[in-house]
TILOLUM-566392 format. One record per atom (N, C-alpha, C): x, y, z; chain. Coordinates in nm, 2 decimals. Each point is the difference from the previous one (the first is absolute). Layout:
<pts>
PT      X      Y      Z unit
PT      X      Y      Z    A
...
</pts>
This chain:
<pts>
PT      X      Y      Z unit
PT   1.53  -0.63   3.28    A
PT  -0.10   0.09   0.06    A
PT  -0.09   0.07  -0.10    A
PT   0.06   0.04  -0.11    A
PT  -0.08   0.06  -0.11    A
PT  -0.10  -0.10  -0.06    A
PT   0.04  -0.13  -0.01    A
PT  -0.09  -0.10  -0.06    A
PT  -0.12  -0.02   0.10    A
PT   0.02   0.00   0.13    A
PT  -0.10  -0.02   0.10    A
PT  -0.10   0.12  -0.01    A
PT   0.06   0.12  -0.01    A
PT  -0.08   0.13   0.00    A
PT  -0.09  -0.01  -0.13    A
PT   0.06  -0.03  -0.11    A
PT  -0.07  -0.01  -0.13    A
PT  -0.11  -0.10   0.01    A
PT   0.02  -0.12   0.07    A
PT  -0.10  -0.10   0.01    A
PT  -0.12   0.05   0.09    A
PT   0.03   0.07   0.10    A
PT  -0.10   0.06   0.09    A
PT  -0.09   0.09  -0.08    A
PT   0.07   0.09  -0.08    A
PT  -0.08   0.10  -0.08    A
PT  -0.09  -0.07  -0.10    A
PT   0.05  -0.10  -0.07    A
PT  -0.08  -0.08  -0.10    A
PT  -0.11  -0.07   0.07    A
PT   0.02  -0.05   0.12    A
PT  -0.11  -0.07   0.07    A
PT  -0.11   0.10   0.04    A
PT   0.04   0.12   0.05    A
PT  -0.10   0.09   0.04    A
PT  -0.08   0.06  -0.12    A
PT   0.07   0.02  -0.11    A
PT  -0.07   0.04  -0.12    A
PT  -0.10  -0.10  -0.04    A
PT   0.04  -0.13   0.00    A
PT  -0.09  -0.11  -0.03    A
PT  -0.12   0.00   0.08    A
PT   0.02   0.02   0.14    A
PT  -0.12   0.00   0.09    A
PT  -0.09   0.11  -0.04    A
PT   0.05   0.12  -0.03    A
PT  -0.08   0.11  -0.04    A
PT  -0.08  -0.03  -0.12    A
PT   0.06  -0.06  -0.10    A
PT  -0.07  -0.04  -0.13    A
PT  -0.11  -0.10   0.03    A
PT   0.03  -0.10   0.08    A
PT  -0.10  -0.10   0.03    A
PT  -0.12   0.07   0.08    A
PT   0.03   0.09   0.09    A
PT  -0.10   0.07   0.07    A
PT  -0.09   0.08  -0.10    A
PT   0.06   0.07  -0.09    A
PT  -0.07   0.08  -0.10    A
PT  -0.10  -0.08  -0.08    A
PT   0.05  -0.12  -0.05    A
PT  -0.09  -0.07  -0.09    A
PT  -0.10  -0.09   0.08    A
PT   0.02  -0.02   0.13    A
PT  -0.09  -0.08   0.08    A
PT  -0.13   0.07   0.03    A
PT   0.00   0.13   0.00    A
PT  -0.12   0.08   0.03    A
PT  -0.08   0.01  -0.13    A
PT  -0.08  -0.10  -0.03    A
PT  -0.07  -0.01  -0.12    A
PT  -0.11   0.11  -0.01    A
PT  -0.04   0.05   0.11    A
PT  -0.11   0.10   0.00    A
PT   0.05   0.13  -0.07    A
PT   0.13   0.02  -0.01    A
PT   0.05   0.12  -0.07    A
PT   0.00  -0.01  -0.15    A
PT  -0.03  -0.12  -0.05    A
PT   0.01  -0.02  -0.14    A
PT  -0.14  -0.03  -0.06    A
PT  -0.04   0.05  -0.11    A
PT  -0.13  -0.04  -0.06    A
PT   0.00  -0.15  -0.04    A
PT  -0.12  -0.06  -0.02    A
PT  -0.01  -0.13  -0.04    A
PT   0.05  -0.02  -0.14    A
PT   0.04  -0.12  -0.03    A
PT   0.05  -0.03  -0.14    A
PT  -0.11   0.01  -0.10    A
PT   0.02   0.09  -0.10    A
PT  -0.10   0.02  -0.10    A
PT  -0.11   0.09   0.04    A
PT   0.01   0.07   0.11    A
PT  -0.11   0.08   0.05    A
PT  -0.02   0.12  -0.09    A
PT  -0.12   0.01  -0.07    A
PT  -0.02   0.11  -0.09    A
PT   0.00   0.14   0.06    A
PT  -0.02   0.00   0.14    A
PT  -0.01   0.13   0.07    A
PT   0.13   0.03   0.07    A
PT   0.11  -0.07  -0.03    A
PT   0.13   0.03   0.06    A
PT   0.04   0.14  -0.05    A
PT   0.09   0.07   0.08    A
PT   0.04   0.13  -0.05    A
PT   0.07   0.00  -0.14    A
PT   0.07  -0.10  -0.03    A
PT   0.07  -0.01  -0.13    A
PT  -0.11  -0.01  -0.11    A
PT  -0.10  -0.08   0.02    A
PT  -0.10  -0.01  -0.11    A
PT  -0.10   0.12   0.00    A
PT  -0.02   0.06   0.11    A
PT  -0.09   0.11   0.00    A
PT   0.06   0.13  -0.04    A
PT   0.13   0.01  -0.02    A
PT   0.06   0.12  -0.04    A
PT  -0.03   0.04  -0.14    A
PT  -0.04   0.13  -0.02    A
PT  -0.03   0.04  -0.14    A
PT   0.12  -0.02  -0.09    A
PT   0.12   0.01   0.05    A
PT   0.12  -0.01  -0.08    A
PT   0.01  -0.15  -0.05    A
PT  -0.02  -0.09   0.09    A
PT   0.00  -0.15  -0.05    A
PT  -0.11  -0.02  -0.10    A
PT  -0.12   0.05   0.02    A
PT  -0.10  -0.02  -0.10    A
PT   0.03   0.06  -0.13    A
PT   0.07   0.11   0.00    A
PT   0.04   0.07  -0.13    A
PT   0.10  -0.09  -0.07    A
PT   0.10  -0.06   0.07    A
PT   0.09  -0.09  -0.07    A
PT  -0.07  -0.12  -0.06    A
PT  -0.09  -0.05   0.07    A
PT  -0.07  -0.12  -0.04    A
PT  -0.08   0.02  -0.13    A
PT  -0.07   0.12   0.00    A
PT  -0.09   0.03  -0.11    A
PT   0.06   0.07  -0.12    A
PT   0.10   0.08   0.02    A
PT   0.05   0.08  -0.10    A
PT   0.14  -0.02  -0.05    A
PT   0.07  -0.11   0.05    A
PT   0.14  -0.02  -0.04    A
PT   0.01  -0.03  -0.15    A
PT  -0.09  -0.10  -0.05    A
PT   0.01  -0.03  -0.14    A
PT  -0.04   0.12  -0.08    A
PT  -0.10   0.07   0.04    A
PT  -0.04   0.12  -0.08    A
PT   0.11   0.10  -0.01    A
PT   0.07   0.02   0.11    A
PT   0.11   0.10   0.00    A
PT   0.12  -0.04  -0.08    A
PT   0.04  -0.13   0.01    A
PT   0.13  -0.04  -0.05    A
PT   0.00  -0.12  -0.09    A
PT  -0.11  -0.07  -0.02    A
PT  -0.01  -0.12  -0.08    A
PT   0.08  -0.12   0.07    A
PT   0.03   0.01   0.13    A
PT   0.08  -0.10   0.07    A
PT  -0.10  -0.08   0.09    A
PT  -0.01  -0.13  -0.03    A
PT  -0.10  -0.08   0.08    A
PT   0.05  -0.03   0.14    A
PT   0.13   0.01   0.02    A
PT   0.06  -0.03   0.14    A
PT   0.01   0.13   0.07    A
PT  -0.10   0.02   0.09    A
PT   0.00   0.13   0.07    A
PT   0.12   0.02   0.10    A
PT   0.06  -0.11   0.04    A
PT   0.12   0.01   0.09    A
PT   0.11   0.07  -0.08    A
PT   0.02  -0.04  -0.12    A
PT   0.10   0.06  -0.09    A
PT  -0.03   0.15  -0.02    A
PT  -0.13   0.03  -0.03    A
PT  -0.04   0.14  -0.02    A
PT   0.03   0.08   0.12    A
PT  -0.03  -0.05   0.12    A
PT   0.02   0.08   0.12    A
PT   0.15   0.02   0.02    A
PT   0.08  -0.10  -0.01    A
PT   0.14   0.01   0.02    A
PT   0.07   0.09  -0.10    A
PT  -0.03  -0.02  -0.12    A
PT   0.08   0.07  -0.11    A
PT  -0.06   0.13  -0.05    A
PT  -0.13   0.02   0.04    A
PT  -0.06   0.12  -0.06    A
PT  -0.06   0.09   0.11    A
PT  -0.10  -0.05   0.07    A
PT  -0.07   0.08   0.10    A
PT   0.10   0.05   0.11    A
PT   0.09  -0.09   0.04    A
PT   0.10   0.04   0.10    A
PT   0.14  -0.02  -0.05    A
PT   0.02   0.05  -0.13    A
PT   0.12  -0.02  -0.07    A
PT   0.12   0.07   0.07    A
PT  -0.03   0.11   0.07    A
PT   0.11   0.07   0.08    A
PT   0.06  -0.10   0.10    A
PT  -0.08  -0.06   0.07    A
PT   0.04  -0.09   0.11    A
PT   0.08  -0.12  -0.06    A
PT  -0.04  -0.06  -0.10    A
PT   0.07  -0.11  -0.06    A
PT   0.13   0.05  -0.06    A
PT   0.01   0.12  -0.06    A
PT   0.12   0.05  -0.05    A
PT   0.11   0.01   0.11    A
PT  -0.05   0.05   0.11    A
PT   0.10   0.02   0.11    A
PT   0.03  -0.13   0.07    A
PT  -0.09  -0.10  -0.01    A
PT   0.04  -0.13   0.05    A
PT   0.11  -0.06  -0.09    A
PT   0.00   0.03  -0.13    A
PT   0.11  -0.04  -0.09    A
PT   0.12   0.07   0.04    A
PT  -0.01   0.13   0.03    A
PT   0.12   0.08   0.03    A
PT   0.06  -0.05   0.13    A
PT  -0.08  -0.04   0.10    A
PT   0.05  -0.06   0.12    A
PT   0.08  -0.13  -0.02    A
PT  -0.05  -0.08  -0.10    A
PT   0.07  -0.12  -0.03    A
PT   0.14   0.03  -0.06    A
PT   0.00   0.10  -0.09    A
PT   0.12   0.05  -0.06    A
PT   0.10   0.05   0.10    A
PT  -0.05   0.09   0.09    A
PT   0.09   0.05   0.11    A
PT   0.05  -0.11   0.09    A
PT  -0.08  -0.10   0.03    A
PT   0.04  -0.11   0.08    A
PT   0.12  -0.07  -0.06    A
PT  -0.02  -0.03  -0.13    A
PT   0.11  -0.07  -0.08    A
PT   0.13   0.09   0.00    A
PT  -0.01   0.13  -0.03    A
PT   0.11   0.08   0.00    A
PT   0.07   0.01   0.13    A
PT  -0.08   0.01   0.11    A
PT   0.05   0.01   0.13    A
PT   0.08  -0.13   0.04    A
PT  -0.06  -0.12  -0.03    A
PT   0.08  -0.12   0.02    A
PT   0.12  -0.01  -0.08    A
PT   0.00   0.05  -0.12    A
PT   0.12   0.00  -0.09    A
PT   0.10   0.09   0.06    A
PT  -0.04   0.12   0.05    A
PT   0.10   0.10   0.06    A
PT   0.06  -0.06   0.13    A
PT  -0.07  -0.07   0.08    A
PT   0.05  -0.05   0.13    A
PT   0.08  -0.12  -0.02    A
PT  -0.05  -0.10  -0.08    A
PT   0.06  -0.13  -0.01    A
PT   0.11  -0.01  -0.11    A
PT  -0.01   0.07  -0.11    A
PT   0.09  -0.02  -0.11    A
PT   0.14   0.03   0.04    A
PT   0.10  -0.09  -0.03    A
PT   0.14   0.03   0.03    A
PT   0.08  -0.03  -0.13    A
PT   0.12   0.06  -0.01    A
PT   0.08  -0.02  -0.12    A
PT   0.05  -0.15  -0.01    A
PT   0.03  -0.04  -0.11    A
PT   0.04  -0.14  -0.02    A
PT   0.14  -0.02   0.06    A
PT   0.08   0.10   0.00    A
PT   0.14  -0.01   0.05    A
PT   0.02  -0.01   0.15    A
PT  -0.10   0.05   0.07    A
PT   0.01   0.01   0.15    A
PT  -0.09  -0.10   0.07    A
PT  -0.04  -0.10  -0.06    A
PT  -0.09  -0.10   0.07    A
PT   0.04  -0.14  -0.03    A
PT  -0.02  -0.09   0.09    A
PT   0.03  -0.14  -0.02    A
PT  -0.09  -0.06  -0.11    A
PT   0.05  -0.11  -0.06    A
PT  -0.08  -0.07  -0.10    A
PT  -0.11  -0.07   0.06    A
PT  -0.12   0.01  -0.05    A
PT  -0.12  -0.06   0.05    A
PT  -0.03  -0.12  -0.09    A
PT  -0.08  -0.09   0.05    A
PT  -0.05  -0.11  -0.08    A
PT   0.09  -0.12   0.00    A
PT  -0.04  -0.10  -0.07    A
PT   0.08  -0.13   0.00    A
PT   0.11   0.01  -0.09    A
PT   0.06  -0.12  -0.03    A
PT   0.12  -0.01  -0.08    A
PT  -0.04   0.02  -0.15    A
PT   0.07   0.09  -0.06    A
PT  -0.04   0.04  -0.14    A
PT   0.02  -0.12  -0.10    A
PT   0.08  -0.10   0.05    A
PT   0.02  -0.12  -0.09    A
PT  -0.11  -0.10   0.01    A
PT  -0.09   0.02   0.10    A
PT  -0.11  -0.09   0.01    A
PT  -0.10   0.02  -0.12    A
PT  -0.03  -0.11  -0.06    A
PT  -0.10   0.01  -0.11    A
PT  -0.14   0.00   0.05    A
PT  -0.09   0.08  -0.05    A
PT  -0.14   0.00   0.04    A
PT  -0.06  -0.13  -0.03    A
PT  -0.10  -0.04   0.08    A
PT  -0.07  -0.13  -0.02    A
PT  -0.07   0.00  -0.14    A
PT   0.02  -0.10  -0.08    A
PT  -0.06  -0.01  -0.13    A
PT  -0.15   0.00   0.00    A
PT  -0.05  -0.08   0.10    A
PT  -0.15  -0.01   0.00    A
PT  -0.06   0.13   0.04    A
PT   0.06   0.07   0.10    A
PT  -0.06   0.13   0.04    A
PT   0.01   0.10  -0.11    A
PT   0.12   0.01  -0.07    A
PT   0.01   0.11  -0.10    A
PT  -0.09  -0.03  -0.12    A
PT  -0.01  -0.13  -0.04    A
PT  -0.09  -0.04  -0.11    A
PT  -0.14   0.04   0.03    A
PT  -0.04  -0.03   0.13    A
PT  -0.14   0.03   0.04    A
PT  -0.02   0.15   0.00    A
PT   0.10   0.08   0.04    A
PT  -0.02   0.14   0.00    A
PT   0.00   0.06  -0.14    A
PT   0.07  -0.06  -0.09    A
PT   0.00   0.05  -0.14    A
PT  -0.14  -0.02  -0.06    A
PT  -0.07  -0.10   0.05    A
PT  -0.14  -0.03  -0.05    A
PT  -0.10   0.10   0.07    A
PT   0.03   0.02   0.13    A
PT  -0.10   0.08   0.08    A
PT   0.01   0.15  -0.01    A
PT   0.12   0.05  -0.02    A
PT   0.02   0.15   0.00    A
PT  -0.08   0.06  -0.11    A
PT   0.00  -0.04  -0.12    A
PT  -0.08   0.06  -0.11    A
PT  -0.15   0.00   0.04    A
PT  -0.05  -0.11   0.05    A
PT  -0.14  -0.02   0.04    A
PT  -0.04   0.10   0.11    A
PT   0.09   0.01   0.10    A
PT  -0.02   0.10   0.11    A
PT  -0.01   0.14  -0.05    A
PT   0.09   0.03  -0.09    A
PT   0.00   0.14  -0.05    A
PT  -0.12   0.03  -0.09    A
PT  -0.04  -0.09  -0.08    A
PT  -0.12   0.02  -0.08    A
PT  -0.12   0.01   0.09    A
PT  -0.01  -0.08   0.11    A
PT  -0.11   0.01   0.09    A
PT   0.01   0.14   0.07    A
PT   0.12   0.05   0.03    A
PT   0.01   0.13   0.07    A
PT  -0.06   0.11  -0.10    A
PT   0.02  -0.01  -0.13    A
PT  -0.05   0.09  -0.09    A
PT  -0.16  -0.01  -0.01    A
PT  -0.04  -0.13   0.01    A
PT  -0.15  -0.02   0.00    A
PT  -0.06   0.06   0.12    A
PT   0.06  -0.02   0.12    A
PT  -0.06   0.06   0.12    A
PT   0.00   0.15  -0.01    A
PT   0.10   0.06  -0.06    A
PT   0.00   0.14  -0.02    A
PT  -0.11   0.05  -0.09    A
PT  -0.01  -0.06  -0.12    A
PT  -0.10   0.04  -0.10    A
PT  -0.14  -0.03   0.04    A
PT  -0.02  -0.11   0.07    A
PT  -0.13  -0.04   0.04    A
PT  -0.06   0.06   0.13    A
PT   0.08   0.08   0.06    A
PT  -0.04   0.06   0.12    A
PT  -0.13   0.09  -0.01    A
PT  -0.03   0.04  -0.12    A
PT  -0.12   0.08  -0.02    A
PT  -0.13  -0.09   0.02    A
PT   0.01  -0.13  -0.03    A
PT  -0.11  -0.08   0.00    A
PT  -0.01  -0.10   0.12    A
PT   0.12  -0.03   0.06    A
PT   0.01  -0.10   0.10    A
PT   0.11   0.04   0.10    A
PT   0.01  -0.07   0.11    A
PT   0.11   0.03   0.09    A
PT   0.14   0.01  -0.07    A
PT   0.07   0.10   0.02    A
PT   0.13   0.02  -0.06    A
PT   0.04   0.14   0.00    A
PT   0.10   0.03  -0.08    A
PT   0.05   0.14  -0.02    A
PT   0.15   0.01   0.01    A
PT   0.04   0.12   0.01    A
PT   0.15   0.03   0.00    A
PT   0.07  -0.06   0.12    A
PT  -0.06   0.01   0.12    A
PT   0.07  -0.05   0.12    A
PT   0.02  -0.15  -0.01    A
PT  -0.11  -0.07  -0.03    A
PT   0.00  -0.14   0.00    A
PT   0.09  -0.05  -0.12    A
PT  -0.02   0.06  -0.12    A
PT   0.09  -0.04  -0.11    A
PT   0.14   0.03   0.02    A
PT   0.03   0.11   0.07    A
PT   0.14   0.03   0.03    A
PT   0.07  -0.10   0.10    A
PT  -0.08  -0.04   0.10    A
PT   0.06  -0.10   0.09    A
PT   0.03  -0.13  -0.07    A
PT  -0.09  -0.04  -0.09    A
PT   0.02  -0.13  -0.08    A
PT   0.12   0.02  -0.09    A
PT   0.01   0.11  -0.07    A
PT   0.11   0.02  -0.09    A
PT   0.13   0.01   0.08    A
PT   0.00   0.07   0.11    A
PT   0.12   0.00   0.08    A
PT   0.04  -0.14   0.05    A
PT  -0.10  -0.08   0.04    A
PT   0.03  -0.13   0.05    A
PT   0.06  -0.09  -0.11    A
PT  -0.03   0.03  -0.13    A
PT   0.06  -0.08  -0.11    A
PT   0.15   0.02   0.00    A
PT   0.05   0.13   0.02    A
PT   0.14   0.03   0.00    A
PT   0.07  -0.06   0.12    A
PT  -0.07   0.01   0.11    A
PT   0.05  -0.06   0.13    A
PT   0.02  -0.15  -0.02    A
PT  -0.09  -0.07  -0.07    A
PT   0.01  -0.14  -0.02    A
PT   0.12  -0.03  -0.08    A
PT   0.03   0.08  -0.10    A
PT   0.13  -0.02  -0.08    A
PT   0.12   0.01   0.10    A
PT   0.00   0.10   0.08    A
PT   0.11   0.01   0.10    A
PT   0.01  -0.11   0.09    A
PT  -0.11  -0.06   0.04    A
PT   0.00  -0.11   0.10    A
PT   0.05  -0.13  -0.08    A
PT  -0.04  -0.02  -0.12    A
PT   0.03  -0.12  -0.07    A
PT   0.15   0.00  -0.05    A
PT   0.05   0.11  -0.05    A
PT   0.14   0.02  -0.04    A
PT   0.07   0.08   0.11    A
PT   0.02   0.13  -0.03    A
PT   0.05   0.09   0.10    A
PT  -0.04   0.14  -0.04    A
PT   0.03   0.09   0.09    A
PT  -0.05   0.14  -0.03    A
PT   0.06   0.06  -0.12    A
PT   0.13  -0.04  -0.03    A
PT   0.06   0.05  -0.12    A
PT  -0.07  -0.04  -0.13    A
PT  -0.05  -0.12   0.00    A
PT  -0.08  -0.04  -0.11    A
PT  -0.13   0.08  -0.02    A
PT  -0.07   0.02   0.12    A
PT  -0.12   0.09  -0.01    A
PT   0.03   0.14  -0.04    A
PT   0.12   0.05   0.05    A
PT   0.03   0.14  -0.04    A
PT   0.04   0.01  -0.15    A
PT   0.04  -0.12  -0.06    A
PT   0.02   0.00  -0.14    A
PT  -0.13   0.02  -0.08    A
PT  -0.11  -0.03   0.06    A
PT  -0.13   0.02  -0.07    A
PT  -0.06   0.13   0.04    A
PT   0.02   0.05   0.13    A
PT  -0.06   0.12   0.05    A
PT   0.11   0.06   0.09    A
PT   0.08   0.09  -0.06    A
PT   0.12   0.05   0.07    A
PT  -0.04   0.10   0.12    A
PT   0.09   0.02   0.08    A
PT  -0.02   0.10   0.11    A
PT  -0.04   0.14  -0.04    A
PT   0.07   0.05  -0.10    A
PT  -0.03   0.13  -0.06    A
PT  -0.13   0.00  -0.06    A
PT  -0.04  -0.10  -0.08    A
PT  -0.13  -0.01  -0.06    A
PT  -0.11   0.00   0.10    A
PT   0.02  -0.08   0.11    A
PT  -0.10   0.00   0.11    A
PT  -0.02   0.13   0.06    A
PT   0.11   0.07   0.03    A
PT  -0.02   0.14   0.06    A
PT  -0.07   0.09  -0.10    A
PT   0.04  -0.01  -0.13    A
PT  -0.06   0.09  -0.10    A
PT  -0.15  -0.03  -0.01    A
PT  -0.04  -0.13   0.00    A
PT  -0.14  -0.04  -0.02    A
PT  -0.08   0.04   0.12    A
PT   0.06   0.00   0.12    A
PT  -0.07   0.04   0.12    A
PT  -0.04   0.15  -0.01    A
PT   0.09   0.08  -0.04    A
PT  -0.03   0.14  -0.02    A
PT  -0.09   0.02  -0.12    A
PT   0.01  -0.08  -0.11    A
PT  -0.08   0.02  -0.11    A
PT  -0.15  -0.03   0.03    A
PT  -0.02  -0.09   0.09    A
PT  -0.14  -0.03   0.04    A
PT  -0.07   0.12   0.06    A
PT   0.07   0.08   0.08    A
PT  -0.05   0.12   0.06    A
PT  -0.03   0.10  -0.11    A
PT   0.10   0.01  -0.09    A
PT  -0.02   0.10  -0.11    A
PT  -0.12  -0.03  -0.09    A
PT  -0.02  -0.13  -0.03    A
PT  -0.11  -0.04  -0.08    A
PT  -0.13   0.04   0.07    A
PT  -0.01  -0.03   0.13    A
PT  -0.12   0.03   0.08    A
PT  -0.03   0.15   0.00    A
PT   0.10   0.07   0.04    A
PT  -0.01   0.15   0.01    A
PT  -0.03   0.06  -0.14    A
PT   0.06  -0.07  -0.10    A
PT  -0.02   0.06  -0.14    A
PT  -0.14   0.00  -0.04    A
PT  -0.08  -0.10   0.04    A
PT  -0.14   0.01  -0.04    A
PT  -0.07   0.11   0.07    A
PT   0.04   0.03   0.13    A
PT  -0.06   0.11   0.07    A
PT   0.04   0.14  -0.06    A
PT   0.13   0.01  -0.05    A
PT   0.04   0.12  -0.06    A
PT  -0.07   0.02  -0.14    A
PT  -0.02  -0.11  -0.07    A
PT  -0.07   0.01  -0.13    A
PT  -0.14   0.05   0.02    A
PT  -0.07  -0.04   0.11    A
PT  -0.13   0.06   0.03    A
PT   0.01   0.15   0.03    A
PT   0.10   0.04   0.07    A
PT   0.01   0.14   0.03    A
PT   0.03   0.08  -0.12    A
PT   0.08  -0.06  -0.10    A
PT   0.03   0.07  -0.12    A
PT  -0.12   0.04  -0.08    A
PT  -0.10  -0.09   0.01    A
PT  -0.13   0.03  -0.07    A
PT  -0.10   0.08   0.08    A
PT   0.04   0.05   0.12    A
PT  -0.08   0.08   0.08    A
PT  -0.08  -0.06   0.10    A
PT   0.02  -0.13   0.03    A
PT  -0.08  -0.07   0.10    A
PT   0.09  -0.02   0.13    A
PT  -0.06  -0.06   0.10    A
PT   0.07  -0.02   0.13    A
PT   0.10  -0.11  -0.03    A
PT   0.10   0.00   0.09    A
PT   0.11  -0.11   0.00    A
PT  -0.07  -0.13   0.01    A
PT   0.04  -0.10  -0.08    A
PT  -0.05  -0.13  -0.01    A
PT  -0.15  -0.01  -0.04    A
PT  -0.06   0.10  -0.06    A
PT  -0.13  -0.01  -0.05    A
PT   0.01  -0.05  -0.14    A
PT   0.01  -0.13  -0.02    A
PT   0.03  -0.06  -0.13    A
PT  -0.10   0.03  -0.11    A
PT  -0.12   0.03   0.03    A
PT  -0.10   0.01  -0.10    A
PT   0.04   0.10  -0.11    A
PT   0.07   0.10   0.03    A
PT   0.03   0.10  -0.11    A
PT   0.11  -0.05  -0.09    A
PT   0.07  -0.11   0.03    A
PT   0.11  -0.05  -0.08    A
PT  -0.05  -0.07  -0.13    A
PT  -0.14   0.00  -0.02    A
PT  -0.05  -0.06  -0.12    A
PT   0.05   0.09  -0.12    A
PT   0.04   0.12   0.03    A
PT   0.05   0.09  -0.11    A
PT   0.14  -0.04  -0.03    A
PT   0.07  -0.07   0.08    A
PT   0.14  -0.04  -0.02    A
PT   0.01  -0.15  -0.05    A
PT  -0.09  -0.09   0.05    A
PT   0.02  -0.14  -0.03    A
PT  -0.06  -0.02  -0.14    A
PT   0.07  -0.07  -0.09    A
PT  -0.05  -0.02  -0.13    A
PT  -0.11  -0.11   0.00    A
PT  -0.11   0.02  -0.07    A
PT  -0.11  -0.09  -0.01    A
PT  -0.09   0.00   0.11    A
PT   0.02   0.08   0.10    A
PT  -0.09   0.01   0.12    A
PT  -0.08   0.13  -0.01    A
PT  -0.13  -0.01  -0.01    A
PT  -0.09   0.11  -0.03    A
PT  -0.07   0.05   0.13    A
PT  -0.03  -0.09   0.09    A
PT  -0.08   0.04   0.12    A
PT   0.08   0.02   0.12    A
PT  -0.03   0.09   0.09    A
PT   0.07   0.01   0.13    A
PT  -0.01  -0.12   0.08    A
PT  -0.10  -0.08  -0.01    A
PT  -0.01  -0.12   0.08    A
PT   0.10  -0.10  -0.04    A
PT   0.03  -0.02  -0.13    A
PT   0.10  -0.09  -0.04    A
PT   0.14   0.05   0.03    A
PT   0.01   0.13  -0.01    A
PT   0.13   0.06   0.04    A
PT   0.03  -0.03   0.15    A
PT  -0.10   0.00   0.08    A
PT   0.03  -0.03   0.14    A
PT   0.03  -0.15   0.01    A
PT  -0.05  -0.08  -0.08    A
PT   0.03  -0.15   0.00    A
PT   0.15  -0.02  -0.03    A
PT   0.04   0.07  -0.11    A
PT   0.14  -0.02  -0.05    A
PT   0.10   0.07   0.10    A
PT  -0.05   0.11   0.05    A
PT   0.08   0.07   0.10    A
PT   0.04  -0.08   0.12    A
PT  -0.11  -0.07   0.05    A
PT   0.03  -0.09   0.11    A
PT   0.09  -0.12  -0.03    A
PT  -0.01  -0.05  -0.13    A
PT   0.09  -0.10  -0.04    A
PT   0.14   0.05  -0.01    A
PT   0.02   0.13  -0.04    A
PT   0.13   0.06  -0.01    A
PT   0.07   0.02   0.13    A
PT  -0.08   0.04   0.10    A
PT   0.07   0.02   0.13    A
PT   0.03  -0.13   0.07    A
PT  -0.09  -0.10  -0.03    A
PT   0.03  -0.14   0.05    A
PT   0.13  -0.05  -0.06    A
PT   0.03   0.03  -0.12    A
PT   0.13  -0.04  -0.06    A
PT   0.12   0.07   0.08    A
PT  -0.02   0.13   0.03    A
PT   0.10   0.07   0.08    A
PT   0.02  -0.07   0.14    A
PT  -0.11  -0.03   0.06    A
PT   0.01  -0.07   0.13    A
PT   0.08  -0.13  -0.01    A
PT  -0.03  -0.08  -0.11    A
PT   0.07  -0.13  -0.02    A
PT   0.15   0.02  -0.02    A
PT   0.04   0.10  -0.07    A
PT   0.14   0.03  -0.02    A
PT   0.07   0.02   0.13    A
PT  -0.06   0.09   0.09    A
PT   0.06   0.03   0.13    A
PT   0.00  -0.12   0.09    A
PT  -0.11  -0.07   0.01    A
PT  -0.01  -0.12   0.09    A
PT   0.10  -0.11  -0.04    A
PT   0.00  -0.03  -0.13    A
PT   0.09  -0.10  -0.05    A
PT   0.15   0.03   0.04    A
PT   0.04   0.12  -0.03    A
PT   0.14   0.04   0.02    A
PT   0.04   0.01   0.14    A
PT  -0.09   0.06   0.09    A
PT   0.04   0.01   0.14    A
PT   0.00  -0.14   0.06    A
PT  -0.09  -0.09  -0.03    A
PT  -0.01  -0.13   0.06    A
PT   0.13  -0.08  -0.04    A
PT   0.05   0.01  -0.12    A
PT   0.12  -0.07  -0.04    A
PT   0.12   0.06   0.06    A
PT   0.01   0.14   0.01    A
PT   0.11   0.06   0.07    A
PT   0.01  -0.03   0.14    A
PT  -0.11   0.00   0.07    A
PT   0.00  -0.03   0.15    A
PT   0.05  -0.15   0.02    A
PT  -0.04  -0.09  -0.08    A
PT   0.05  -0.14   0.01    A
PT   0.15   0.00  -0.03    A
PT   0.04   0.06  -0.10    A
PT   0.14   0.00  -0.04    A
PT   0.09   0.06   0.11    A
PT  -0.04   0.11   0.06    A
PT   0.08   0.06   0.10    A
PT   0.00  -0.08   0.13    A
PT  -0.11  -0.05   0.04    A
PT   0.00  -0.08   0.13    A
PT   0.06  -0.13  -0.02    A
PT  -0.01  -0.07  -0.11    A
PT   0.06  -0.13  -0.02    A
PT   0.15   0.00  -0.02    A
PT   0.06   0.12  -0.02    A
PT   0.14   0.01  -0.03    A
PT   0.07   0.09   0.10    A
PT  -0.07   0.05   0.10    A
PT   0.05   0.09   0.10    A
PT   0.05   0.13  -0.06    A
PT  -0.07   0.04  -0.11    A
PT   0.02   0.13  -0.06    A
PT   0.10  -0.01  -0.12    A
PT   0.06  -0.12  -0.03    A
PT   0.09  -0.01  -0.11    A
PT  -0.06   0.00  -0.14    A
PT  -0.12  -0.05  -0.01    A
PT  -0.07  -0.02  -0.12    A
PT   0.08  -0.09  -0.09    A
PT   0.06  -0.11   0.06    A
PT   0.08  -0.10  -0.08    A
PT   0.00  -0.13   0.08    A
PT  -0.01  -0.11  -0.07    A
PT   0.01  -0.13   0.07    A
PT  -0.14  -0.04   0.04    A
PT  -0.04   0.04   0.12    A
PT  -0.13  -0.03   0.05    A
PT   0.01  -0.12   0.10    A
PT  -0.12  -0.06   0.02    A
PT  -0.01  -0.10   0.10    A
PT   0.08  -0.13  -0.04    A
</pts>
């Protein structure tokens, strides 16, 4: 009965979505220079002044990590809370739960494990590249964190979760998830320490060695908070996989 009810709800929501996008008169034309988004003074300010304000050529990164830094910080907090909530609900003690996963005596496939040994370092380097290059091209902490988390999940799939936990333990993942929030908020508190608003990175040029201008301080401040985002996203993604794949035991796995 519940499956039928859920199917009906999904079907009705789908119809509403199709109805919403079918009325093309409610949307501006593609590339219309007079659309509300393009005509907004705020949009024009981002387009013309982002590089001048922050030395960041990617205005999307500047908007996410600087102009609306509060919002992005609490998005990271939401990810952290979601991970902790899943941990609190799903996690069970090792002594009171059945063993999950296959036979421990089964040897992992040699081809799969060898391929993963070659791929995992490349994936992790690419994750760091995506993080660091988010100022100039699509990327940043969220994207880099997902890629980094996927590298640990790949280890768990190729071998088992215990092997992945040997590289990134459960306690380390929980600590890194919280550390990411602390790093993000720390840049905001550093700004307040020097008398500016929370997350107003420009003033931190007094703190960062070798940085003399407020614009470059905002550049490095955005990079710093993106590092915090990556810590949280990587950790929470890996924890959620581990909990769901082992029914809360965090041992064995699929």
